[in-house]
N, C-alpha and C positions, 0 to 999 in steps of 0.2 A: 594720489600721482604728485610727484615733486614738479615743480615748474621753476624756469630761470627767464631771466630776460636776455633776449637777443636783439640788440639794437633797440628798438621801440616795440618789440612783439614780445608778449609771454608767451614761452613754447614749454610743452612736456619735456622733460629731461630723457625720457624714454619714447622716440618717436617709432615711425614704422617705415623701414625701406621698402620700395614696391618693384625693384630691379627685377623681382620674379614674375610679376604680372605681365602676362603675355609672352613670357621667354621661354621658348622650347627649352633652351639649355639648362633652363633652373627646374625642368618637370611640368612645365605648362602642358595639360592636358593628360597627366597623368597622375602627378602627385599633386596639382592644384588645378582647379578649373574656374571657369568666371563667377558662378554663383558662390563658392567658396571665397574668391578674394572680394567680392562685394560684402559677405557677412564679415570677413576679417576687418574690413575698413569700419563698419558699423559698430562693431564691437570696441575696437579700439576707442571709437568716439565716447562710447558708453564707458569705457576705462578711464576716460580723461585724457587719452593719448590726443593731442591736436597737432602734432607737427608730422607731415607726411613729404617723404622725400621720392622724387622719381626723376627721369631725365628723358629728353627727347630720344637719345639711342636706346632706351630699354624697350625690348621687343619691337624696334623700329617703330616707336611712337605708341605702341598698343598699351603700355603700361600707364602713360598718361590718359588715354581714353577711357581705360578701365577706372582709375582713381576719379577722373571727372564724373563720370556715371554714378560710382558709389557716393559721392559726394554731393551730389544734385538735390537740393533742397536743403542742404546741411552746411552749405559752404560758410556760412557764417561760423561755424564751430571749428573749421580747420585752418591751420596755416599751411600753405601750399608751396612747397619748393621743387624746382626745376632746374635743369642744367642745360647749357649749350655747350656742344663738342667743338672742338678745333676741326676747320680752319675758323678763325675768328676774325673774319674780316668784318668792317662794320657792316656792309649790306648783307652779309650771311647772319650776323648776329640778329640785326633786326626782323628779317624773315623768319628766322628761327624762333623767336620769341612770339611773332604774329601765329605761328603754326601751333606752338605748344599751347598759347592761349586758345586757339579753336578745338585742340584734342581736349583740353581741359575743361573747356567749356565754362572758362571764367573770365571775367574783365582785366583782371590784374593780379600778377604773380608776387607772391607775398615775399619769396627769397629768391632770386634769379642768380645762378651759379656759373661761373665758368668751369667747366668740367675738367678741364687740365690746361697747363700753361701751352701756349702756341709759339713757339720760337721764330716762326716766319713772319709773325705781324707784332708790330710794337704795342705795348698794352696800352700806350696813350689813345691809338687809334679805335681798340676795341672800346676803352671805356667812354670815348666820345659817344659811340653807341649806345652803351648802357646809360649815360648821363640822358641823352634823347629818349630813351624808354622810360626813365623815372620822370622825367619833365612831362611827358604825356600821360603819367599815369599808369602805365601798362606795367611796370614794375616798382614794388615798394621799398625792398632792400636788396642789397647785392652780397654775395657771397664768392668764395672762391673754393676749387677743390683740388686736391694734388699739387698745391702749391709749397713751396718752401718758404722759410721766414722772410727773406729778401725780397721773393716774388710776392708775397703776400703784402709788405709793406709798399712795393712799388705799386701794387695794383690799388692801394688805398691812397697813395700819392697821385696817381694819374686821374682817379675818379674824381678826388677834392672832396669826398666823404667817406663814412665809415664803409668799410668792407667787413661787414659784423661776423663773418664766419668763415671758417676754411674745413672742408670736409675731407677727412684723410682716413686711411687705414690704421685703426689704433686699437691694439689689444695686448693681453699680458706676453704675448710671444714677441710683439713688435712694439717697443715702446719708444722708438726713434719720435715720433711726434711730440715728447714731450718736451722738446726744445721749443715748441710753439706755444707752450703754456705759459711762461713770463710774459711774453706778449699779450695774450688774451687777459691777463691778469691786470697788467698795466694799463690797457686801453679799454676794458671792458668787452673782449670780443669772446667769441665761442668758438671751441674747436667740436666739430661734429665727428662722432667715431663711426666709420662705417665698417663692416665685418667685425663688430665688437665679440665676437665668439669666434673668431678665426674660422669662419664659415664652417663651424660645426665641430673644429678641433678641440675647443675648449669645453664643450659639453660632453666629452668623452665617448661619442660616438665612433669616431674615428682613432687611427694611430697607427704605427707601423704595421704594416701588412693589410691594412684596412683603409683605403683612402676612396673618396667619391669619384665616380665614373661620369661624371657631368662637366659643367661648364668651370668648376672650381678648379679642376687640374689645370687650368690654363692661366692662373693669377698668383702661382707662386707660394701660397700659404703653406702647402702640402710639400714643403721641400724638406731635405734629409735633415737638416738642422731642428727645424720645427718639429719634426715625426720624432727624433732623438729626446728633444727636451719636454713635450707635450704630457707623457706620461707622469713625470712627477709632479708637474704644475696641476694637472688634473686631479693627481691624487690628493695635494692640499687643499684644492678647491673642494673636493669631494668630504674631507676631514671636517673643513672650516663648515660646509653647508649643513652636516649632520648636527652642527650644536645648534643652528637656527632652525632646521627642519625645512631646508632648501636644496636646490639641485646645485651641481657646480656651475652651470650654466648662469644661472642666478647670481651668485656670488660673484662671478666674472664680470657681470655687468654692475652688479653695486660697487666692485673696487673702482671701475673707470668713473663712476658718478661721485666718488668721493671728493673729485675736484668739482668745484661749483662752475667752473667755466666750461666743462665738459657734458655734451649730451651724446646719447648714442641711439643708432638706427638700427636695430636688427631686422632684418626680414622675419617673414613667418609664412609657412605654407598650410597652417591650419588655426582654427579659433583657438585651440587647445595650446598650440605653440605661442600664439599671441599673447594669452591670458597670462602664461608662465614669465615671458618677458616683462611684461606690465609689471607684475608683482615684486620684480626686482629693485622698483623704484622705492620701496617701502623698507627695503633691507638696509639697516645700518650696522655696518661692521666696526667692531671696536678698533681702535688704534693697533692694538695687539696682534688682531685677526690680520689687518692689512699689512703689517709690516712682515707678517708670516709669508703671506702671499706674495709680496715683494722680493722677499729672500728666494722663495722657491724659483721664481722667474730666473734670478741672478745664477742660481746654481745650475 
C-alpha cells in the first residue's frame, strides 16, 4: 500500500468510503449487509488501508455506527474521517461532533470535515466552533468537502491553522478539481477524490442504455455527456489494463494516484471489490500510458 502525509497523519493513498454502510439507496440489506460491512473494514485493515471516510448523514448516522463497531479494538490502526453537514452554526457543529463521537465510539475524530459550504453562516463563526473542538481534543485535524479553491483558502484563514484536505468528486470524466492541485502542492494539502470511478461508470459496468436504478441516479454522474464520453475512455482503460493484467477500474484509480497530493476513497460492497481497489495502489503507469488516458478523456 502507498501512503502519503495528510497534515500530521500518514494515510493510505486508497481509503474506504463508507456511504454504502446502512444506506438503503446503496443496496443495504440486498447487495450489502452488516456482517459483510464488518468483513470489508477488517480486510481493509489487513491490506494496509487505514483511512476510513464516513459522515453523519450517511444512513442517518448508521454508517458511523457500523464503522465504529468494525474498528472496536482496532482503533489504533485507523484514521477516522467524518463530516458535519450544513447548517454550520456553531452550536449545531458542536452538537454534531459529539453525536458523531458517540456513534463512532471514539474519543477524538482524526479528520473532521465540513461536508459542504453554508452560505447562510459566516465561515469565521463555524471555524470558531471547530477550533474549540480541536482545543478540547475532540478533533485532531480539519478538512472541507465540496469547497472551491477560494472557499478552501477562506476556511483555512478563518481557522488560523491548516485545513489539510478538500474532498471533491474527481475522476477521469470530471477533472475540474485539478484547479485545486496547485494549492495542494504549494501548501502540502491533500485532495480526497470521492466517486473516483464515477460511481461504476469507469469500470465498464454501465453505459448508454444501462444506468443504475438506485441512489446514483440523483447525483448527475450519469448525464448524457458522461454517457457519451465514457465508452471511449473505458476502452482505453481496458487496453492499458490488458498490458498490466488489471481492470479498467484499477487503471482509473492508478491514474488519479499519479499525483502525490491525491488520495481516493472508493466504496466497496464486497470484500472482493475492496481487494481489487486496494491493488490499484501498487500499479505504476508509465508516462506514455498516463498521457494516452488523459488524451482519451479530452476526446
